[in-house]
C-alpha positions in Angstrom: 73.0 84.0 41.5 72.4 80.5 40.3 70.8 78.9 37.3 69.7 75.3 37.3 66.8 72.9 37.3 65.3 71.0 40.1 65.0 67.3 40.0 61.5 65.8 39.5 62.3 62.9 41.7 59.7 63.9 44.3 56.9 64.4 41.8 54.1 62.0 41.7 54.5 62.0 38.0 58.0 60.7 38.1 57.1 57.0 37.4 54.8 57.9 34.5 57.6 60.1 33.2 60.1 57.3 33.3 57.6 55.1 31.4 57.3 57.8 28.7 61.1 58.1 28.5 61.6 54.3 28.2 58.8 53.9 25.7 59.3 56.8 23.5 63.1 57.0 23.4 63.7 53.3 23.1 60.8 51.7 21.3 59.8 54.2 18.6 63.1 54.3 16.7 63.1 50.5 15.9 59.4 50.7 15.1 60.2 53.3 12.5 63.1 51.4 11.1 61.8 47.8 11.2 58.1 48.1 10.8 57.7 51.3 8.7 60.9 51.2 6.6 61.1 47.4 6.5 64.7 47.3 7.6 66.2 44.2 9.3 66.6 44.4 13.1 70.1 42.8 13.2 72.2 46.0 12.6 70.3 47.7 15.5 71.4 45.0 17.9 75.1 45.5 17.4 76.8 47.0 20.4 79.0 49.5 18.6 78.9 49.9 14.8 82.4 49.0 13.6 81.8 48.8 9.9 80.2 51.1 7.3 77.0 49.2 6.6 74.9 52.2 5.5 75.5 54.2 2.4 74.5 57.8 3.0 73.3 60.3 0.4 76.0 62.4 -1.2 76.9 66.0 -0.3 74.2 68.5 -1.2 75.0 72.2 -1.6 71.3 73.3 -1.1 71.0 71.3 2.1 74.4 72.4 3.3 73.6 76.1 2.8 70.1 75.7 4.3 71.5 74.1 7.5 74.4 76.7 7.6 71.9 79.6 7.5 69.7 77.9 10.1 72.6 77.4 12.5 73.8 81.0 12.0 70.4 82.4 12.6 70.3 80.5 15.9 73.8 81.4 17.1 74.7 84.8 15.7 72.5 86.8 18.2 74.5 85.2 21.1 77.9 85.6 19.4 77.0 89.3 18.7 75.9 89.8 22.2 79.1 88.5 23.7 81.4 90.6 21.5 79.3 93.8 21.5 78.1 94.1 25.1 80.4 96.6 27.0 83.3 94.9 28.7 83.4 94.8 32.5 86.2 96.8 34.1 89.1 94.7 35.3 88.8 93.9 39.0 92.2 94.4 40.6 90.9 92.9 43.9 90.2 89.5 42.5 91.5 86.9 44.9 94.5 84.8 43.7 94.2 81.0 44.0 96.9 78.5 43.5 96.7 75.9 40.7 96.4 72.6 42.7 99.0 69.8 42.5 96.6 67.3 41.1 96.0 69.6 38.1 99.6 69.1 37.1 99.0 65.3 37.4 96.0 65.8 35.1 98.2 67.5 32.5 100.7 64.7 32.7 98.0 62.1 32.3 96.5 63.9 29.4 99.8 64.3 27.6 101.0 60.7 28.0 97.6 59.4 27.0 97.5 61.5 23.8 101.0 60.4 22.8 100.0 56.7 23.3 96.8 57.3 21.3 98.8 58.6 18.4 101.5 55.9 18.6 102.1 53.8 15.5 101.2 50.4 16.9 98.5 48.4 15.3 98.9 45.3 17.4 95.7 44.2 19.2 97.5 44.2 22.5 98.5 47.8 22.0 97.5 50.5 24.4 95.7 52.8 22.0 92.3 51.3 22.6 92.6 52.1 26.3 93.9 55.7 26.1 90.5 57.5 25.7 89.5 57.1 29.4 92.7 58.3 31.0 93.0 61.1 28.5 89.6 62.4 29.5 90.3 61.8 33.2 93.3 64.1 32.6 91.0 66.7 31.1 88.6 66.5 34.0 91.4 67.0 36.5 92.8 69.9 34.5 89.4 71.7 34.0 88.6 71.4 37.7 92.0 72.6 38.6 91.4 75.7 36.3 88.2 76.3 38.2 90.2 76.2 41.5 92.7 78.6 40.0 90.0 81.1 39.0 87.5 80.8 41.8 88.9 78.7 44.6 86.3 76.0 44.0 85.4 73.3 41.5 82.6 70.8 40.9 84.8 67.8 41.7 85.5 68.9 45.3 82.3 70.8 46.0 80.0 67.9 45.3 82.3 64.8 45.4 79.6 62.2 45.9 77.4 63.6 43.1 80.5 64.0 41.0 81.3 60.3 41.3 77.7 59.4 40.6 78.0 61.3 37.3 80.5 58.7 36.0 77.9 55.9 36.4 75.1 57.9 34.9 77.2 59.1 32.1 78.0 55.7 30.8 74.3 54.8 30.5 73.6 58.3 29.1 76.0 57.9 26.2 75.0 54.3 25.5 71.6 55.7 24.8 73.1 57.9 22.0 75.0 54.9 20.7 71.6 53.2 20.5 70.1 56.1 18.6 73.1 56.1 16.2 72.1 52.5 15.2 69.2 54.0 13.3 71.1 56.9 11.6 74.6 55.4 11.5 76.3 58.8 11.6 79.5 57.5 13.2 81.2 54.1 13.5 84.4 52.8 15.1 87.6 51.4 13.8 90.3 49.3 15.5 91.5 45.7 16.0 88.7 43.2 17.0 88.2 42.4 20.6 85.7 40.3 22.6 82.2 41.6 23.1 82.9 41.8 26.9 86.0 43.8 26.4 84.2 46.0 23.9 81.4 46.8 26.3 83.8 47.4 29.2 86.2 49.7 27.4 83.3 51.6 25.8 81.5 52.0 29.1 84.6 53.3 30.9 85.1 55.8 28.0 81.5 56.9 28.1 81.6 57.4 31.8 83.7 60.5 31.4 81.2 62.5 29.3 79.0 64.0 31.9 81.9 64.8 34.4 83.8 66.5 31.6 80.9 68.6 30.2 79.6 69.7 33.7 83.1 70.5 35.0 83.5 72.6 31.9 80.2 74.4 32.6 81.5 75.1 36.1 84.8 76.5 34.7 83.1 78.7 32.1 80.8 80.1 34.8 83.8 81.6 36.5 84.1 84.2 33.7 82.1 87.3 34.8 81.9 88.7 31.3 79.7 85.8 30.3 77.2 86.6 33.0 77.3 90.2 32.1 76.6 89.4 28.4 73.8 86.9 28.9 71.8 88.5 31.6 69.5 91.4 30.9 69.1 90.1 27.4 65.9 89.4 25.5 63.0 88.5 27.7 60.9 85.6 26.5 57.7 84.3 28.2 56.3 81.0 27.2 52.5 81.2 26.8 50.4 78.3 28.0 53.5 76.3 29.2 51.7 73.1 30.1 49.9 72.9 26.7 53.0 73.7 24.8 54.9 71.2 26.8 52.4 68.5 26.1 52.5 69.3 22.4 56.3 69.4 22.4 56.4 66.0 24.2 54.1 64.3 21.7 55.9 65.8 18.8 59.4 65.1 20.0 58.6 61.6 21.1 57.0 60.8 17.7 60.0 62.4 16.0 62.1 59.5 17.3 60.0 57.3 15.1 61.4 59.3 12.2 64.9 58.3 13.1 64.2 54.8 12.1 61.8 55.5 9.3 63.6 58.4 7.5 67.2 58.5 8.9 68.7 60.4 6.0 66.5 63.5 6.7 65.9 63.2 10.4 69.3 62.5 11.8 69.7 65.9 13.5 66.9 64.8 15.8 69.3 62.5 17.6 70.5 65.6 19.4 67.3 67.7 19.5 64.5 65.3 20.4 65.8 64.0 23.7 66.4 67.6 24.9 62.8 68.5 24.1 61.4 65.4 25.7 63.3 66.1 29.0 62.2 69.8 29.1 58.6 68.9 28.3 58.5 66.3 31.1 59.8 68.9 33.6 57.2 71.4 32.5 54.4 68.9 32.7 55.4 67.8 36.2 55.3 71.4 37.4 59.1 71.9 37.6 61.2 74.8 36.5 62.8 74.5 33.1 65.5 76.3 31.2 62.8 78.5 29.8 61.7 79.7 33.2 64.5 82.3 33.6 64.1 83.6 30.1 61.2 85.8 31.2 63.9 87.7 33.2 66.3 87.9 30.2 68.7 85.4 31.7 70.1 83.3 28.9 72.9 81.7 30.8 71.2 78.3 31.2 71.3 78.1 27.3 74.6 79.7 26.5 77.0 78.4 29.2 76.1 74.6 28.8 76.1 75.0 25.0 79.6 76.5 25.1 80.7 73.7 27.4 79.3 71.1 25.0 81.1 72.8 22.0 84.4 73.0 23.9 84.3 69.4 24.9 83.2 68.5 21.4 86.3 70.2 20.0 88.6 68.2 22.2 86.8 65.0 21.5 87.4 65.5 17.8 91.0 66.8 18.3 92.0 63.7 20.3 90.2 61.4 18.0 92.1 62.8 14.9 95.1 60.7 13.9 94.8 58.2 16.7 95.1 54.5 16.0 91.6 53.5 17.1 89.3 56.4 15.9 85.7 56.8 15.1 84.6 58.0 11.7 81.6 60.0 10.5 79.1 59.2 7.9 76.6 62.1 7.8 74.1 62.7 4.9 74.3 65.7 2.7 76.9 67.8 4.7 79.9 65.5 4.9 82.4 68.0 3.7 84.7 70.7 5.1 86.1 68.6 8.0 87.6 70.0 11.2 89.5 66.9 12.3 87.2 63.9 11.5 84.0 65.8 12.0 82.2 67.7 9.2 82.1 71.4 10.1 78.3 71.6 10.5 78.4 68.5 12.7 79.8 70.6 15.6 76.4 72.3 15.9 75.1 69.0 17.5 77.4 69.7 20.5 75.3 72.8 21.4 72.1 71.0 22.4 74.2 68.2 23.7 75.6 70.5 26.4 72.1 71.4 27.4 71.1 67.7 27.6 74.1 67.1 30.0 72.9 69.8 32.4 69.3 68.5 32.2 70.5 65.0 33.1 72.4 66.5 36.0 69.3 68.4 37.1 67.3 65.2 37.1 69.8 63.9 39.6 69.4 66.9 41.8 72.7 68.6 40.8 72.3 72.3 40.2 74.9 74.0 37.9 75.6 77.5 39.3 76.7 80.6 37.6 79.5 81.1 40.1 81.2 78.2 41.9 81.9 80.4 44.9 78.1 80.8 45.5 77.4 77.1 45.9 
C-alpha cells in the first residue's frame, strides 16, 4: 500500500546524471538569455530580484483562454473522478488519536507570526521580514499534528533524521527556482534594503521550509481513504518504449531550459514543467521506477496526492503573502489578471507539478512517500 520512487544513489549512472542536471539546468538558461537573446548577464547574477526590471507583455484574452482550457483538460478528469466515484462507507471502528501538544504550539506560532507579518511597521528593524520562517514552521507542526490526529503517525516523527535533512535540501531546491526566475522574472520581492549576507540568510531559512511543508502535507492528505478509493483502479496507462521516450524527453526538457533565457515571455511555464521531466527521465534512464510505473495498474495517487499538496501549500503561501509588509509580487506575461491574493488565478496551476517535483526530490534522497502513514 505504498507509492513512491526509489533513489538512484546506488546506480552507476548517478554521477553522469548529476553532470546532466548541473549542465542542463544551470548552464542552458543563461546561454539562451545572454548568447541567443543578447541580454546582459548582470540581472541574472542578482540574488533575489527586488525591482521590476522586466516589462512583460500585456494581458491577452486568447492566450488566457487557451491556457485555461489546457489546464481544465488536464485537471477535470481527476476532479470528476473524486466527486463521482462512490463514497466509502463511514468506518465506525476508526481509532481515535489525540491532537499532540506541540500541534497547539504550532497553531500559536502560526498565528503570532501572521499577525506580525501584517503589522503596520515599515522600519528596517521591524520583524516582518523574519516572520515567514516561523509562520511556516508553525504550519509544519500543525499539519504533522493533524496527521497524528487522523492516523497516529506523521512524517516528522516517523523519519526524524530524513525530515531534518529535508530542511537543508529544501533551501538549495528553492534557490534553484529563484535562479530560473532570473530569466523569466515572474516574481520579485519588496521590503526595506538589507545587507547581502542578511538577504541570503533570511531567504535560505525561509526556503528551507518548502520541502518539509509540502511532503508533510502529502503525508496528511494520504490519511484520507476516499482519495485512495478515487485514484486507484482508474485509467491504466502503459508507457511504450520507456527508455527511448525517457531519452527523448530528457533531451527535449533540457533544451527547453534554453528557451527560458531566449524566449522568456512564451516559455515561462517551463520553469515548473521542465525540471520535473528532467528528473523523471533520469530515473527512467537509470532503470529506476518512476511515477509512470504504477499507472499501468491504474494507480494515479503518485500524481494526484502530491499535486493536491502542492496546491494546498501554494494557497497558504499566497494567503500569508497577501497584505504583509514584505511581500513578493507577480509579473506574469499574458495572464496577469483575476488575482487570488497576489497570484493571478492561472498561476496556481504551477503548484500542481511543483508538488510532484517535491516528492521526486524526496525520492532522490531515499524518502518514500506512502499512501498511509500507518503502513510505514
